[in-house]
C-alpha positions as CSV (number, residue, x, y, z in Angstrom):
1,M,27.9,12.4,-171.8
2,S,30.4,10.0,-172.7
3,T,29.2,6.7,-174.2
4,R,31.6,3.4,-173.8
5,A,31.1,2.1,-177.3
6,E,34.8,1.9,-177.8
7,P,35.2,-2.1,-177.8
8,K,37.1,-3.9,-175.0
9,E,40.5,-5.0,-175.9
10,P,42.8,-6.7,-173.7
11,A,45.2,-4.8,-171.7
12,E,48.2,-7.4,-173.0
13,P,48.1,-10.1,-175.7
14,I,47.0,-13.3,-175.5
15,P,49.5,-15.5,-174.2
16,E,51.3,-17.8,-177.1
17,E,50.1,-20.4,-174.8
18,W,46.6,-19.7,-174.7
19,I,46.8,-19.2,-178.6
20,S,48.4,-22.7,-179.0
21,E,45.3,-24.3,-177.1
22,K,43.2,-23.3,-180.5
23,P,39.4,-24.0,-179.1
24,G,36.9,-25.0,-181.5
25,P,34.6,-22.8,-183.2
26,E,31.8,-23.8,-181.2
27,E,33.7,-22.8,-177.8
28,A,36.1,-19.7,-179.4
29,A,33.6,-16.8,-178.8
30,E,33.2,-17.8,-175.3
31,W,36.5,-18.4,-174.5
32,W,38.0,-14.8,-175.9
33,E,34.7,-13.3,-173.9
34,R,36.0,-15.3,-170.7
35,W,39.6,-14.0,-171.2
36,R,38.9,-10.4,-171.7
37,N,37.0,-10.3,-168.4
38,L,40.0,-12.1,-166.5
39,P,41.7,-9.5,-164.2
40,S,45.4,-9.0,-165.5
41,I,46.3,-11.9,-163.0
42,E,44.2,-14.7,-164.0
43,R,45.0,-14.0,-167.5
44,R,48.2,-15.9,-166.7
45,R,46.6,-19.4,-165.5
46,P,46.9,-22.0,-167.9
47,A,45.0,-22.2,-171.0
48,A,44.3,-25.6,-170.8
49,E,42.4,-24.8,-167.1
50,V,40.9,-22.2,-168.3
51,L,38.9,-24.2,-171.5
52,A,38.3,-26.8,-169.4
53,E,36.0,-24.4,-167.5
54,V,34.6,-22.9,-170.6
55,R,33.9,-26.6,-172.0
56,G,32.9,-27.7,-168.3
57,E,35.1,-30.3,-168.0
58,E,37.1,-31.3,-164.5
59,R,40.6,-31.7,-164.9
60,D,43.0,-33.4,-162.4
61,D,46.1,-32.6,-163.3
62,V,45.8,-29.2,-163.1
63,N,47.5,-27.7,-160.4
64,E,45.2,-25.8,-157.7
């Protein structure tokens, strides 16, 4: 019987672009949790786009 007590860590480092967005303390935990749970291809999305989703904002300047 095996337990999965080890913490989830990203398979790849957080892109520098995402780090430079510097989410505020109130959203940092949600931002990190969302990033960890994204499929690796989604981790390549622009940081501003994901942070806008975390903040509940709609961004017109983000390409779909």
